[in-house]
C-alpha angles and dihedrals in degrees: 000000000000089000091052092050091049091049091051093050093048095049093044089051090050091053094048095042096095090054093047091049091052090065089065094054108085095197091055098048114114114250117226116236113263091226133031093241093091093054105074129188109273116241131212120245110274117256115266092224132058089236090057097053099089090052095052097062124145092211126079104275146135135200149139143229134208122202137179121201135187115205142179123207114197097197112011094169099040089238139144117263094034122242115206124201137190122219141180116218126191114195125192121186133192126192142168137188120203124178149168131195092283106020142054132196122194120190122189138173130172134178127197119185120193118210116194105196095197097043110028093173087072094059110130143173132224116205119192129172148125146139139261121207120190124185125183104197094177141335089285106029127067138160132199134185122190129185123188125180127182126179126179142070115345089245135160088255137028090220089210124115106286090017089071089074104020124094117258117270120249099033114244118047097186106212097340100287102203100196119134112269138184116209122184129180126185118180131179126189130187116191124191129177107197092177136013092263100035130082128181125190129187116190135185122190127186122188129188125193119186126178125198100202099030108036089166086080094056107132140183124195132185125186128187118193137178122194129186123194124186123187110222096176140358091279106022132070133171124224136207124184139176126180141167127200124198117199125194122181144165084235107076094211091064096055114105149083133272119202122190135186118186141170132185153136137271123206122193113182088180140346094282102048128067128177120186133179128179134175134179148120133293130198117206119194117183140136091266103040142012107195145154121214145155121271126199138186130182131170141176119196137175119186124175097158092250095058135021130193122186130175121178140180125191134178111185145110132263151121116309128192113253096011128099123234131003110308138191116236144176119224130189117179138164138175137180126199122186129180109207103200120310097310111047134055122183123201132191128180135181130172142170130192128186117185129188095213130185096225105034104026109223114009117192126192126185121186141167141167145177139185148137145226120220122190102206088168128026090248101032126069125182119208136194122182138166132189133187131191133181126188132189127181136177126254134209087242117076114250092008101109115165117236137179137163136188141180130195126195123187140166139172151129132285127198113211131202116213094030126243089242092080089085125038095193141356112225120193094240130039128359129323125256111251136207 
């Protein structure tokens, strides 16, 4: 383990060395702006849904929303034969945005309570909340800290605002285990641009998983990562990255470390498109396996502010909900968000996971979803969404693979204060046009 730690430190230092060397070159040192006018208040990413836009405001503001959903779950228990259930789900939300000239703080909390009229013992609540703090120290130095907490059934969807269209947390679900779960993510990012063509990022991520009915799966994970990007031309950049992840769990098979070293390229044909590819090696040390293997990442994104397309592929190792140990997996995911004018947002999602697990052999998960928001009144938004998931896992008995599938459809109304009409559009840069 000492050798691994030394290797990580040496490679991370090698990646960061061009940045450290830049500090010693007087002509390359960034010059601070002479006035504060060039350092503008940072702004949070705009909400992906029409119903999220009032909450993601760069100005000092506060507000709330109140929604009511009706939903149908075709296979709540992942069983054969399937058992479908109807539910009614009220969902209040509170948010606030507080800022100064150089900083921004976003606070958010949402509750969704599911009432099952025919089986009240299944009633459950999803809590989702957190904060986002952004600080722009200078033109070339910034810091962000994000906290996200989710408590409720370990379901295929969070059902809360952004969770309606986002992939589930924790990768595999393994036959829709509905036990109560607490998930917490805390991420810090420091960005520094020592020269015009050079960007350095240092990231720390801490994750907590807690289970009410199976505390043996309780897991903590911390990851430290350093990434260096150097622009070699107007469209091309080279990347270097080193990271180490420490995993501690009540389940002995999950305890271990995962070390990764990667390099790659970034191609930007224009300001809206970004293509990135990285490859490298990872070292996994745990009680069940000590193994080296290749790791890959590739992504294609297009972001104009009014629409966003993202396609990603990952091959790496990590903790997965419902599976023992640290497992290698392949992930392919894609989503597309489109704002059609000031009243409609359309959302599409597709994802695939394949895991080489210790207990089930190969576990495959396919999922997809689509939906839209429509603001037929400045303060009233109607929503319709659907999501489908299919899982297949191996079995100790030949020809006895386990399979399950499930779909959920839901729709409803949300009242917004302040109303969505405050902003006609959300561009990627600058401020929004207002009524």
